[in-house]
C-alpha angles and dihedrals in degrees: 000000000000107000093210091058089054097061111127093007141111119224141170112247130208087242088073097252130108108236127205123196108203094184106101105184139022106189118187105173143123084239094054094114092048089051095053097091095047096045096042090049088060090062103048140018098224127081102211116110138168119213114212118197144134123246094270099044090045090060093042099049112342098083091048092050091049092050096052093044093050092048086059093052097261117149107228135194126180136214118192109201110219123237121257128229094287098049107272136066119279126223104223139118092272095057090040092056092046092052092044091055092048095048108117127212101277140142097240144347134236118208111210111196139027139283108348097030091048093046094047093048092046092049098047095042090050090054090050094042089239124147118236143183132197134229104203119213099186140017092243111128144008098240098090095094100024123112088221130093119203106204131157108249115192085344095304119115104241142176123226133175122250134142129283123239121272089231143002120217125192135170111219095217090052093048094045093048096043115125103288095232087065093053090045088052089054089054090050090053094046097044088060092070098093090052095045089050089051089053089048088054089047091056090044094055099039103032103022090241113175112267129191116194092196092056092044091055100039097112099033094110090055097051097082090064091068105016094051098034108026091155087070089065091052090048092047094237106185096228092051094047092048090050090050092051092047090049089053093047095048092044086059091048090052089055090050092051093049095041094230139067091251097111092059110018131060139133092320091066092055091074091059093045091049092051089051092050092048087054091055089053101046103018096237108145119251128208130245115302097242094047089055091044089057089061090044089053091052090050093047091049090052089051091054088049089057091047092053090055095056112113100178123027118234120178128223131187116264114230106285095218142006122267099256093183091057093050097044111176091009094055099101094050093046089047091056091055094048093047089058090052099049096079088050091054089055090054090049092055090052095048093046087069089066102090094196093057090045095052093045089051093049093050093050093048095046087059092048112041127078119227119251087246091060094046092047094048093048094050093044096047092047093052092244129141113281106151132055090247089058090063093043090249127138120234092244092051092050091049091050090052092049092051093050105034093092088067101064104069134050092214112089119235139177087279090066090045089054091055092049092048092049095246090119138086094016098052094051094088092045093051093047091050095046102039113013105041106065 
């Protein structure tokens, strides 16, 4: 099945479920701004729209969008989301409430920007039962088309359900010429997919979590553009950048179809979320989500490499509790997540004793994961972050994040498996030295 042909359709999948793709259009064209009035008019009868942007994305694409909409008799209002302490808007309950109060009486909203702007608009419009679309300004993350929002709630990186946009618009020249660190962050987010799928398989085998092969393979045909030729990302080759953006968009659609983040987010994402949460505790700035995910993907791949080398399973006790001193004011919320996971870790230890399940899991994951050499070479050749220095993080801070990232989510991942098998904590230093230092 061609994913593009399935936009705005409902279909029966081989997984046994009936999937519905609510996203109606993905428009990647130099005429994307000109097409806004026509396409948006096909969704709603009204002509009142609010444009949500930050100061940078308003200058890049917001003014142009406003101009073309007003020329077509749309009534526009604008909301410029203010920057947070570290120089960009923050997706948390405080900004959500601020935006919700500012939201005017309109017929729909247009998010103009990337991760935070898209998530905030998605979140607030869902609360107000208002349709929205997004005008992307960089190929930087896979959340554009997802039904999920990833805010910080009481300081803890969370995942909540919302509703995806009716359409995504993007101007190729804008996407290609976006600040390169944004594009490199998009690569870091996308390159995680083989590892997140392996974690999805892990949860399918050991916890009977729903798994959809079609959704897990949705972007496979796009991967060679950046895995096989990462230098084309660094050199801003149009075909590579378009493939990267499409991979991000269809990863988001896969998450929407499944109803969870499983197709595109596993243990590798926990490193980025943990660094973000540490920043909220001590105020030390963190890097872009996708750049941090790239390092998390390298680490997760190295963990799988250790797992594949195990000849005889020996079990170790997972940490009994979280490190409340480390988490400070976030400790109680992190504790609640970890307490929900502890019974699942007990189940995992029991099922690991079943040699047949273990061998089937290993075979499936060997076919799925990319080696740390492949991940490292891709990130390096593309000019993306692949060491802790690249993300302005000290070695000690990275190690602290690695040793605490298993605590923040109730869903088990390969990171929990590594603790039970005795790979962690001892292998953390070795992996950092071998893969994340130079």
